[in-house]
C-alpha positions in Angstrom: 17.2 -31.3 -5.4 18.5 -34.1 -3.2 21.3 -36.6 -3.0 21.0 -40.4 -3.1 23.9 -42.4 -1.6 23.6 -46.0 -2.6 24.7 -48.8 -0.1 24.5 -46.4 2.9 22.1 -47.4 5.6 20.0 -44.9 7.5 21.9 -43.9 10.7 19.9 -44.6 14.0 21.4 -41.5 15.6 23.3 -38.3 14.6 26.4 -39.9 16.3 26.3 -42.8 13.8 25.8 -40.5 10.8 28.5 -40.4 8.2 27.4 -36.8 7.5 28.3 -35.5 10.9 31.6 -33.8 11.6 32.9 -32.9 15.1 34.2 -29.3 15.1 35.2 -29.3 18.8 34.2 -31.1 21.9 30.9 -29.2 22.2 29.8 -28.7 18.5 29.0 -30.9 15.6 28.6 -29.8 11.9 25.8 -31.5 10.1 26.6 -31.8 6.4 23.0 -32.6 5.6 21.6 -29.5 7.3 24.7 -27.3 6.6 24.6 -26.1 10.2 26.3 -26.4 13.5 24.5 -27.7 16.6 25.7 -28.5 20.1 26.8 -32.1 20.8 24.6 -32.2 23.8 21.5 -31.5 21.6 18.6 -33.5 22.9 18.0 -36.8 21.2 21.1 -36.9 19.0 23.0 -39.5 21.0 20.2 -42.2 20.9 18.1 -40.8 18.0 18.1 -38.5 15.1 17.5 -34.7 15.2 13.9 -34.0 14.7 14.6 -31.8 11.6 17.0 -34.4 10.0 16.4 -34.2 6.2 17.5 -37.8 5.5 14.9 -40.1 4.0 15.4 -43.9 3.9 14.9 -45.6 0.6 14.2 -49.3 1.3 16.0 -52.0 -0.8 15.3 -54.0 -2.7 13.4 -51.7 -5.0 12.8 -51.4 -8.7 13.7 -48.3 -10.6 12.4 -45.1 -9.1 10.8 -42.5 -11.3 9.5 -38.9 -11.1 5.8 -39.8 -11.5 4.9 -36.1 -12.0 6.9 -36.2 -15.2 5.6 -39.6 -16.4 3.6 -39.8 -19.6 0.8 -42.3 -20.3 0.1 -43.4 -23.8 -2.2 -46.2 -25.0 -1.6 -49.1 -27.3 -4.6 -51.1 -28.8 -4.3 -54.8 -28.3 -5.4 -57.3 -30.9 -8.5 -57.9 -28.9 -9.4 -54.2 -29.1 -8.4 -53.2 -25.5 -6.5 -50.1 -24.8 -3.3 -51.0 -22.8 -1.7 -48.2 -20.9 2.0 -47.7 -21.6 3.8 -45.6 -18.9 6.9 -43.8 -20.0 9.1 -42.3 -17.2 12.7 -41.4 -16.9 14.6 -43.3 -14.2 15.7 -41.1 -11.2 17.3 -43.8 -9.2 18.3 -47.2 -10.6 17.0 -50.4 -9.2 18.8 -51.9 -6.2 18.9 -55.3 -4.6 16.8 -58.3 -5.5 14.3 -56.1 -7.4 17.0 -55.4 -10.1 16.0 -56.2 -13.6 
């Protein structure tokens, strides 16, 4: 399972991340990883931790579905063609200009 936080941009570094908590001057708590790591950890000042689990969802986007659970049925058109109808439950609602 995962968490989607709408209207929050991907942080460029651990130090810009809203999921980081400073425990003391030397340690940070990463809410995403549920672990502590040293503030001096390589790459976290100017970049993200190599095992950071955050994934960017670009906007605008249409509704996002679990394609593994999608069902495909067919409807016959008046001209006799089979038209695929994809039925899938929305996992994340549409966001931005792709709404609708």
